[in-house]
Each structure stands twice: as structure tokens, then as C-alpha cells.
C-alpha positions, -999 to 999 in steps of 0.1 A, spaced: 806 720 -495 830 707 -470 860 694 -464 865 656 -451 889 658 -419 909 632 -435 915 644 -474 925 679 -491 898 676 -516 862 689 -505 835 666 -509 798 677 -518 769 670 -498 731 680 -502 724 684 -464 710 718 -462 732 745 -445 709 772 -429 735 802 -415 770 802 -405 781 763 -407 747 752 -390 734 723 -410 701 705 -412 705 665 -405 669 655 -397 644 628 -412 610 628 -424 588 601 -412 556 598 -439 545 566 -426 534 571 -395 498 570 -391 489 583 -358 516 606 -335 521 597 -300 495 569 -311 472 592 -307 472 625 -333 467 620 -372 497 626 -391 478 632 -430 510 647 -442 536 630 -420 562 646 -395 597 657 -396 624 646 -369 648 676 -367 682 674 -359 712 700 -366 750 702 -367 770 733 -360 806 728 -376 830 744 -358 861 735 -340 844 715 -320 812 698 -336 781 700 -320 751 681 -327 718 693 -315 694 664 -308 686 633 -325 661 618 -344 636 585 -338 654 556 -338 639 540 -366 651 565 -392 689 560 -375 703 545 -402 692 574 -426 701 602 -400 739 587 -397 741 591 -434 732 630 -431 758 635 -406 785 616 -425 772 638 -459 786 670 -438 814 659 -414 823 627 -434 845 611 -404 851 638 -386 845 629 -350 815 648 -328 828 665 -295 795 673 -282 755 662 -283 728 683 -268 699 670 -261 670 696 -256 644 671 -252 642 632 -239 612 621 -255 621 592 -278 611 610 -309 640 628 -307 665 612 -278 660 579 -294 691 574 -318 715 585 -287 728 551 -276 734 543 -310 753 575 -313 772 567 -285 779 532 -302 795 551 -335 809 585 -316 820 565 -282 838 602 -272 811 622 -274 798 644 -248 765 646 -238 751 682 -228 716 685 -208 703 691 -174 700 678 -137 666 663 -151 680 651 -188 704 627 -174 679 615 -150 659 600 -182 690 596 -204 697 568 -172 658 554 -176 651 555 -212 689 542 -224 711 528 -192 735 558 -205 753 573 -172 786 584 -189 800 606 -204 781 640 -195 781 671 -186 752 689 -165 746 729 -180 724 751 -160 698 778 -167 720 809 -180 754 784 -185 776 791 -222 797 770 -241 821 777 -267 825 755 -300 851 780 -312 834 807 -330 797 797 -320 790 804 -285 760 783 -271 735 796 -239 715 769 -223 679 783 -214 659 755 -191 620 755 -202 609 732 -178 573 719 -186 574 731 -223 562 703 -221 584 678 -203 601 688 -171 635 688 -184 628 709 -217 655 737 -226 663 753 -256 697 764 -268 711 795 -285 734 801 -307 742 838 -298 767 841 -326 745 828 -353 711 844 -337 701 808 -339 677 789 -314 672 755 -310 638 750 -295 631 715 -291 592 712 -295 586 745 -287 574 764 -324 570 729 -342 543 719 -361 529 687 -375 538 680 -415 568 665 -433 593 688 -453 589 685 -487 624 691 -501 630 721 -481 640 732 -449 640 768 -441 606 786 -441 618 807 -474 622 782 -496 588 763 -490 550 772 -494 543 772 -452 505 776 -460 499 740 -446 517 742 -419 498 771 -398 469 757 -389 493 721 -386 515 745 -359 478 755 -340 471 718 -337 501 708 -330 506 730 -301 468 722 -289 472 690 -290 508 681 -275 517 715 -258 481 731 -246 482 721 -212 510 741 -208 504 780 -213 520 793 -184 554 774 -187 554 785 -227 550 819 -212 574 821 -188 599 808 -215 588 834 -241 599 860 -213 636 843 -206 638 847 -245 625 880 -249 647 906 -263 666 882 -278 677 889 -318 665 856 -331 673 852 -368 665 817 -370 645 796 -355 654 752 -356 624 732 -338 625 696 -338 588 694 -360 584 717 -386 603 741 -413 631 761 -400 619 798 -394 638 824 -407 613 849 -427 583 838 -398 599 843 -371 583 871 -356 548 850 -366 556 821 -350 569 833 -319 536 853 -319 514 823 -324 527 802 -298 523 836 -272 485 839 -284 481 805 -281 497 800 -244 476 831 -232 447 815 -248 434 843 -267 413 837 -294 397 849 -327 360 856 -329 343 827 -340 318 794 -327 331 755 -326 297 733 -328 304 695 -313 277 670 -316 271 635 -311 243 617 -327 228 583 -333 197 588 -356 200 624 -368 183 641 -343 207 657 -319 229 664 -356 194 686 -368 202 707 -335 235 719 -343 225 728 -381 194 752 -363 220 766 -336 246 773 -363 222 785 -386 209 811 -359 243 822 -346 250 830 -387 220 846 -391 228 867 -359 261 877 -376 286 857 -367 310 842 -396 338 819 -380 316 787 -371 326 753 -371 308 718 -368 318 688 -362 305 653 -353 327 639 -326 321 605 -339 336 607 -373 360 637 -367 394 630 -351 391 651 -315 426 663 -325 411 690 -351 384 697 -330 406 706 -303 424 724 -327 393 749 -333 386 751 -296 420 767 -292 409 788 -327 378 805 -317 361 816 -283 328 798 -286 321 764 -280 284 748 -278 284 713 -273 253 683 -278 249 650 -276 219 624 -266 217 607 -235 228 570 -237 228 542 -210 218 566 -188 244 590 -193 263 613 -214 270 598 -249 301 582 -251 328 605 -276 311 636 -266 318 624 -229 357 618 -240 359 651 -260 350 672 -230 373 648 -209 399 661 -234 387 698 -236 395 699 -191 430 684 -198 440 714 -216 430 737 -188 420 766 -211 404 797 -204 383 823 -211 362 806 -234 324 806 -239 300 776 -235 265 765 -244 251 733 -243 223 711 -258 210 676 -260 182 651 -265 169 618 -254 143 593 -256 129 578 -225 154 596 -200 170 628 -201 204 629 -187 227 644 -215 222 682 -203 229 676 -166 260 653 -175 270 686 -198 270 711 -173 281 691 -147 317 691 -168 312 728 -166 308 736 -136 335 708 -120 362 710 -146 360 733 -178 348 763 -158 339 786 -191 318 812 -192 280 799 -196 261 817 -225 223 813 -234 199 785 -220 209 751 -223 184 732 -248 169 697 -241 146 678 -267 124 647 -263 131 627 -288 127 650 -323 125 685 -332 88 702 -328 83 741 -327 91 751 -293 127 731 -299 134 747 -326 127 780 -314 148 773 -284 180 760 -303 178 792 -324 178 810 -288 210 799 -281 225 800 -309 215 843 -310 227 842 -277 262 829 -281 262 853 -310 252 883 -293 277 874 -263 306 873 -289 295 903 -305 295 921 -270 333 916 -272 345 934 -305 
């Protein structure tokens, strides 16, 4: 319950108070099918924004512009007709900054807080160049009781990104860091909801959105090391409270490219022959003692799920047929996507097939030599036309070799 500043009668609201006069005012998007036009959203996504109500009122980030009406209602539900003094912009991607221009129309005196790179983007995206307060790393701002500290975290995962620490409430407003896919189904804080569906979606979110920037993430984590955090308020997914340590640990491991024992086997196939090779390789690895094995048809499964599991597991084996005297298109695309993630410390095996011209195996090797730089394991398998006793034995040998290499690291 909060008091409207014009009236003495308290008004009732349903927006969640996270802690110590910090309120959730975000929205859910259950209609978008592809995040950034690329990544599937089977469970939707949330755009999280927060209000700190103190002697000064501070809004932390906004939401995607299509949800502005609901967003404004959420704000009014908490503060009524009271003005907003500050808007902190931790990240300028339009799913978080899209409502800034409209917020300034409703709250014309609002002062926008960001860093130097924030304001260059603010002008470029929305033509906003007035009433700005530039902050540098370590700068502070008092809202009354609440004290804010601004920490610049460039390239997590845009150059202007920063996080805001409310030292009074031990609460971190982390922007996209520590976020995940998935709309919020009623509850907002992790202890009030079943978080089982969010853990793999966090890995998929990280691997597809942030994955290239492991070193900047590590730099950001070092800046936050030793700081007491009771709550992490990210811009996507639940507010973390009970699971703060787990969430930070996930981002730490992923940004160090640490992995679990397991094998991702990806294949392309036209008529099923390369698929049979993948199945034989997987069976041999399983018999050799590896339990975590996942197999993907690169033409059927969206690559975001494949990338998620390549981040999870240490070994990757890929195979595809020759196509138009080159590499099967979807495998070429996947290898390009993997290369752009700058992943490290992975084991790599490969195989391929051809009907009349041999190219796929050589092209996969070229990808590893020039872009992936993973540790090669086993002998690549090249099959002409269909499985025979020799190609079966070589597929089994590749599966065993990868399993044995993984077991060495136990």
C-alpha cells in the first residue's frame, strides 16, 4: 500500500514490492516468437523495470515501447500522480530503452542518468539530448534513504552497459546481466515461483546473447566481487533472491567457458546416411562411459538450443554431407555461429559423407583450423554414399576416442 501524494487515503496496488520501497513495474511479452528476430521464445520473455520510492523517485530502465500503456499503469499503481525524479538507463537496447521518449512526455522534468556512451545512443535512437546526468564508474547518488552506486560494465554486452547498486537495500539492478528467457507467470521474486524452467533458459539466453563477451563478463564480476547482494534485479526473468549465489555462479562458469562432461553431436543429412553415422558415433561414446550425449539435426532444431548445449558440454562432434561441392548449408551456418561466440576449451571431432564429390570433411577441418581452434580428437570419418563395415568401424572409433578423451579429464 502506498499513499498518493495528493490524498491522505492510502491506495491499494498489486505491483510487487521487492524490498525496502523497491517495486517491480515490468511487463510480460507472450506474443513475440523470436527475440531480436533470432532466438525462439516458447515461454515468452519479460521486460523488467523497477521503481525506488524515496524522497526522490527513481525509475530503473523502461520496457519495450509496445507495452508502454501497461508500463505507465504499473507506475501509476505504485506512485499515483507523484513525479519521477530520475530515470537510470543501464542499457540502451530498445527492449529496455524503447519507452524513454514517451516517459519523458509524461514526466518532462525527469532527469536521465547514464554514462557518456549512453547519451550518444540516446540521441541517436530517440533524439533526446536534454536533462541528462552523466555518471562515471563509482559515482554515487542519494535518493534520501537509498544510496545508488553506478558501476560501468562495458561490453556486457553493449559498450554503454552499466549496473546500478542500491547499497542501502543490497540490491543490484544488473541490466541484461543475470537475465534469462521466459515470461513471469504471476510471481516475480524467485522464492515465490517455481524456477525449474528458468535454468536452461538462462544458459540459452547467455550463450546466444552474451556468450561472445566472456572476458567483459569476468571483468564485471570482479568489480562486484565481495559486495553483499540480497537481490539481483535483471531486465529479463525473475528477481533473484534465494538463488543469488547460484545465478552468479552460472554466469561465472559460462563466462569462463567452463563445461560439464558430455558430447553434443550435430549433423546435417539429406537422405539419412549422415544421420546414421551420428547415431553410431553416439552409441559408441555411450558404451565407452559417457552419459551426457545430445544429438541434433541442424536443419530441424533451432540453433539457439544447440549453442546452449555447446556451452554446457565439453565435446562437440559435427557431421554433414557435401552439398554443391561445399559444406551442407545449415552446418556451415552453425559453425559460423559457433565461431562468433569465441568459445574456448572445447574438444572437437567431425565426420561427413558424399555421393560423388568429397568436400564436407575438409570444409569442417578448415573451420576448426581458421576460426574455432578447438582441440581435435580422433580421426575424422569420411563416408562415400552409405554405411558399410569400414565406415561403421571408423564412426565407432571416433565415438570411443571422444569418450576416452573426456574421461581423461575426470
